C-alpha positions in Angstrom: 94.9 66.3 86.7 94.2 64.0 84.5 97.5 61.7 85.1 97.4 58.3 84.8 99.2 56.7 87.7 100.7 53.7 86.5 102.6 55.9 84.5 103.5 58.4 87.0 105.1 55.4 88.7 107.0 55.4 92.1 108.8 58.3 93.7 111.9 56.7 92.6 110.8 56.9 88.9 109.9 60.3 89.4 113.3 61.3 90.7 114.9 59.3 87.9 112.8 61.1 85.4 114.0 64.8 86.7 117.8 63.4 87.2 117.7 62.1 83.6 116.1 65.9 82.5 118.8 67.6 84.1 120.3 69.3 81.3 123.4 68.3 80.1 124.8 70.1 77.1 124.4 67.0 74.5 122.6 68.5 72.0 121.1 64.8 71.3 119.2 65.0 74.7 116.1 63.9 74.6 114.5 65.4 77.9 115.1 68.8 79.1 114.0 70.4 82.6 114.4 73.8 83.4 113.5 75.3 86.8 111.5 78.7 87.0 112.7 80.3 90.0 110.9 83.7 91.7 113.3 85.7 94.1 115.5 82.8 94.3 113.1 79.9 95.2 111.7 77.5 93.0 108.2 78.1 91.9 107.6 75.7 88.9 109.8 73.8 86.3 109.2 73.0 82.5 109.8 70.2 80.2 110.7 69.6 76.9 110.5 66.1 75.6 112.3 65.5 72.1 111.6 62.9 69.4 112.4 64.5 66.3 113.1 67.5 64.4 109.2 67.9 64.3 108.1 66.0 67.1 108.3 67.7 70.3 106.2 68.3 73.2 106.6 70.7 76.4 105.0 70.9 79.7 105.3 73.1 82.6 104.0 73.7 85.7 103.4 76.3 88.5 104.0 74.3 91.6 103.4 77.3 94.2 99.4 77.3 93.9 99.4 81.4 95.5 101.0 82.0 91.6 98.8 80.1 89.7 96.7 82.2 88.0 98.2 85.6 88.4 99.7 85.8 84.9 103.3 84.2 85.4 102.7 81.7 82.4 101.8 84.4 80.5 104.9 86.5 81.0 107.5 83.5 80.9 106.0 82.3 77.7 108.0 83.7 75.0 111.2 83.2 76.8 110.2 79.7 77.5 109.5 78.7 73.9 112.4 80.6 72.5 114.9 78.7 75.4 113.2 75.1 73.9 114.3 76.5 70.3 117.8 77.8 71.6 118.4 74.9 73.4 117.6 72.0 71.2 117.6 71.3 67.4 114.1 71.4 66.8 111.9 72.8 64.0 108.8 72.2 66.1 107.0 71.9 69.3 103.6 70.9 70.0 101.8 72.2 72.8 99.5 68.9 74.2 96.7 70.5 76.4 93.7 69.3 77.9 90.3 70.5 76.7 89.4 71.0 80.4 92.4 72.8 81.2 91.0 76.5 80.9 93.5 78.5 82.5 96.8 76.7 80.3 93.8 77.0 77.4 93.2 80.7 78.2 97.0 81.7 78.3 98.1 79.8 74.7 95.1 81.4 73.1 97.0 84.7 73.5 99.6 83.1 71.3 99.1 79.9 69.4 95.8 78.8 67.8 94.5 75.4 68.3 95.6 73.2 65.6 93.4 70.3 66.3 91.1 69.0 69.3 91.2 65.3 69.0 90.8 62.6 71.8 94.8 60.9 72.4 95.1 57.3 74.0 98.6 57.8 74.8 99.6 61.7 75.2 103.2 63.0 75.9 104.2 62.7 79.3 102.3 60.9 82.5 98.7 62.1 81.3 96.1 59.9 81.3 93.8 59.0 77.9 91.5 62.3 76.8 90.4 65.2 74.6 93.0 67.1 74.1 94.2 70.6 71.9 97.3 70.6 70.1 98.9 73.8 69.0 102.2 73.7 66.8 104.6 76.4 67.1 107.6 76.6 64.9 111.2 78.5 65.1 109.5 81.1 62.7 106.8 82.2 65.4 109.0 83.1 68.0 108.8 86.8 66.8 105.4 87.2 66.4 104.9 85.6 70.1 107.6 87.9 71.3 105.8 91.0 69.3 102.2 89.7 71.4 103.7 89.6 74.4 104.4 93.2 73.7 101.2 93.8 72.8 99.6 92.2 75.8 102.0 94.4 78.5 100.8 97.3 76.8 96.9 96.6 77.4 95.9 98.6 80.6 94.5 96.0 83.2 90.8 96.1 83.9 91.4 97.5 87.3 93.1 100.9 85.8 91.8 104.1 86.0 93.5 105.4 82.8 95.3 108.3 84.3 98.6 108.7 84.6 
């Protein structure tokens, strides 16, 4: 996954980061984590790391292997983005994704273009150094993201017969 094990730390460090990210309602909270549930079970989580009005990074992980690549991230993407902007006083979000993370980049390509690709020595979160795509999402992009999601939901699937 490209994680820097030194930055990941011990199990206690990981638990501490999650506890610190539980939403408090404080508008100044720097890290906010939200659970992704399906049928009342935890299937993933998302994390917003806030640094300033314009510099904020999101991370999300589907932790149920059977649900990866099934469209869950695509379906949730508009709502996840709206939640970040609703919960925090931010004007811009930066997606920082490894160029080799094909699935995530394919999903993001549906909504937000790559602004820049570059090598980053100290990426956000616990990732190790590497080449990353950067995508910028502004508050004003939210209606376009929902419109794109609506377009995607009206496209017949590849295995659809096209008959009613």
